[in-house]
C-alpha positions in Angstrom: 49.6 2.0 -30.9 46.3 3.9 -30.6 44.5 4.2 -33.9 41.5 6.6 -34.0 40.5 5.4 -37.5 39.0 2.2 -36.0 36.9 4.0 -33.4 33.9 4.7 -35.7 33.6 1.2 -37.2 34.1 -0.4 -33.8 31.5 1.9 -32.3 28.8 0.7 -34.8 29.7 -2.9 -34.0 29.5 -2.4 -30.3 26.3 -0.4 -30.5 24.6 -3.4 -32.1 24.8 -5.2 -28.8 23.2 -2.4 -26.8 19.5 -3.3 -27.5 20.1 -6.9 -26.5 22.0 -5.9 -23.4 19.3 -3.4 -22.3 16.5 -5.9 -22.9 18.2 -8.6 -20.8 19.0 -6.0 -18.1 15.4 -4.8 -18.0 14.1 -8.4 -17.8 16.4 -9.2 -14.9 15.6 -5.9 -13.2 11.9 -6.4 -13.3 11.9 -10.1 -12.3 14.5 -9.6 -9.5 12.5 -6.6 -8.2 9.3 -8.6 -8.1 11.0 -11.6 -6.3 12.9 -9.3 -4.0 9.8 -7.4 -3.1 8.0 -10.6 -2.1 11.0 -11.6 0.0 11.1 -8.2 1.6 7.4 -8.3 2.5 7.9 -11.7 4.1 10.6 -10.3 6.3 8.7 -7.0 7.0 5.6 -8.9 8.0 7.7 -11.4 10.0 6.1 -14.4 8.5 7.3 -17.4 10.5 9.2 -20.2 8.8 9.2 -18.3 5.4 11.3 -15.5 7.0 14.1 -18.0 7.9 14.1 -19.4 4.4 14.3 -15.9 2.9 17.3 -15.1 5.2 19.0 -18.3 4.2 18.4 -17.5 0.5 19.9 -14.0 0.9 22.9 -15.3 2.7 23.6 -17.9 0.1 23.2 -15.8 -3.0 24.8 -12.7 -1.7 27.9 -14.7 -0.8 28.3 -17.0 -3.9 30.0 -15.3 -6.9 27.6 -14.6 -9.7 29.8 -16.4 -12.2 29.5 -19.6 -10.2 25.7 -19.3 -10.2 25.8 -18.7 -13.9 27.7 -22.0 -14.5 25.4 -23.8 -12.1 22.4 -22.6 -14.1 24.2 -23.5 -17.4 24.8 -27.1 -16.4 21.8 -27.6 -14.0 18.9 -25.7 -15.5 18.4 -27.7 -18.7 18.1 -31.1 -17.0 16.0 -29.6 -14.3 13.6 -28.2 -16.8 13.5 -31.5 -18.7 12.8 -33.4 -15.5 9.9 -31.0 -14.5 8.4 -31.3 -18.0 8.5 -35.1 -17.8 6.6 -35.0 -14.5 3.6 -33.4 -16.3 3.9 -35.5 -19.4 5.5 -32.9 -21.7 8.3 -33.8 -24.1 10.9 -31.0 -23.7 14.5 -30.9 -24.6 16.0 -28.9 -21.8 19.4 -28.7 -23.5 17.8 -26.6 -26.2 17.3 -23.8 -23.7 18.9 -20.6 -25.1 21.9 -19.4 -23.2 20.4 -16.0 -22.7 17.5 -17.5 -20.8 20.0 -19.3 -18.6 21.8 -16.0 -17.9 18.6 -14.2 -17.1 17.5 -16.9 -14.6 21.0 -17.0 -13.0 21.3 -13.3 -12.5 17.7 -12.9 -11.5 18.4 -15.4 -8.7 21.4 -13.5 -7.5 20.1 -10.0 -7.8 16.8 -10.8 -6.1 18.8 -11.2 -2.9 20.1 -7.7 -3.2 16.7 -6.2 -4.3 15.1 -7.7 -1.2 17.5 -5.6 0.9 16.6 -2.5 -1.1 12.9 -2.9 -0.7 13.2 -4.0 2.9 15.2 -0.8 3.7 12.5 1.3 2.0 9.8 -0.4 4.0 11.6 0.1 7.2 12.0 3.8 6.4 8.2 4.2 6.5 7.0 6.1 9.6 4.6 3.9 11.5 3.0 7.0 13.0 1.4 7.6 9.6 -0.1 4.2 9.8 -1.6 4.9 13.1 -3.0 8.2 11.8 -4.5 6.4 8.7 -6.2 3.8 10.9 -7.7 6.5 13.1 -9.2 8.0 9.9 -10.8 4.6 9.0 -8.3 3.4 6.5 -8.2 -0.3 5.8 -4.8 -2.1 5.6 -5.1 -2.4 1.8 -5.9 1.4 1.6 -3.0 2.3 3.8 -0.6 0.3 1.7 -1.9 1.6 -1.6 -2.4 5.2 -0.8 0.1 6.0 1.9 2.8 3.4 2.2 3.5 2.3 -1.4 4.2 5.8 -2.8 6.7 6.6 -0.1 8.4 3.3 -0.3 8.8 3.6 -4.1 10.4 7.1 -3.7 12.8 5.8 -1.1 13.8 2.9 -3.2 14.4 4.7 -6.5 18.1 5.6 -6.0 19.1 2.1 -4.9 17.0 0.5 -7.7 18.8 2.7 -10.2 22.1 1.5 -8.8 20.8 -2.1 -9.0 20.1 -1.6 -12.7 23.7 -0.6 -13.4 25.0 -3.5 -11.3 22.9 -5.8 -13.6 24.4 -4.1 -16.7 27.9 -4.9 -15.4 27.0 -8.4 -14.3 25.8 -9.2 -17.8 29.4 -9.1 -18.9 29.8 -12.4 -17.2 27.5 -13.9 -19.8 30.5 -14.1 -22.2 31.5 -17.2 -20.2 28.5 -19.1 -21.6 28.6 -17.4 -25.0 26.0 -14.7 -24.4 27.0 -11.5 -26.3 26.5 -8.2 -24.5 28.3 -4.9 -24.8 31.5 -6.2 -23.2 31.5 -9.4 -25.2 30.9 -7.6 -28.4 33.8 -5.3 -27.7 36.0 -8.4 -27.2 34.7 -9.9 -30.5 35.3 -6.7 -32.4 38.8 -6.3 -31.0 39.6 -9.9 -31.9 39.0 -9.1 -35.6 41.4 -6.2 -35.8 43.6 -6.5 -32.7 42.8 -3.0 -31.5 41.7 -3.9 -28.0 42.4 -0.6 -26.4 40.1 1.2 -28.8 37.3 -1.3 -28.5 37.3 -1.3 -24.7 37.4 2.5 -24.6 34.3 2.6 -26.7 32.7 0.1 -24.4 33.5 2.3 -21.4 31.9 5.3 -23.1 28.8 3.3 -23.9 28.5 2.2 -20.3 29.0 5.7 -19.1 26.3 7.1 -21.3 23.8 4.4 -20.2 24.7 5.1 -16.5 24.2 8.8 -17.0 20.8 8.2 -18.7 19.7 5.8 -15.9 20.9 8.1 -13.1 19.4 11.3 -14.6 16.1 9.5 -15.4 15.9 8.1 -11.8 16.5 11.6 -10.4 13.8 13.1 -12.5 11.3 10.4 -11.5 12.2 10.6 -7.9 11.8 14.4 -7.9 8.4 14.1 -9.6 7.1 11.5 -7.2 8.4 13.5 -4.2 6.5 16.5 -5.4 3.3 14.4 -5.6 3.7 12.7 -2.3 
């Protein structure tokens, strides 16, 4: 039976996991966007050999469920790090790697494949006629990219990047499989103490909705401001 008296105590417990969840989500977002942007540039510039590798990477990590990648990283990353450290003569216990680091690496690897598509789409939306006009005015390639292309690409990518951030927030709930506590995991732990699962999960839903609203509203504001400038 629904009990409203447990909502406030549960809320404070679940809010305690929000900063950690946001920090992990932001780290994954930044790292995956950087990696995805590099992949997108390889495809956009049609760099031979590397382009085929990028395509193979995207096919692999867009098709494999994230939870499988998380378990592969959980069991494979520590010995891999220990092996790499031994090659350069450093004593390192790979099995001491924190689980949250493993989760960030695993999700960054997966999300980078999707971020590459976002950035690639933004790059392809750029009107090449503007490039011809810029070259006719004496612009160098670096100046064209920095002053003309990059601002427009960023504006085009903002809505999809905001969606990617929320996808990352939801994907972090898979971290409970390797004992990483995020908003969802904290709601499970909180409910396990008092057996009020419905109340705890409703609070988690509200927290996710508030974060989604802030991210979406913030992205819209940034996009509008950048469009006004460009």
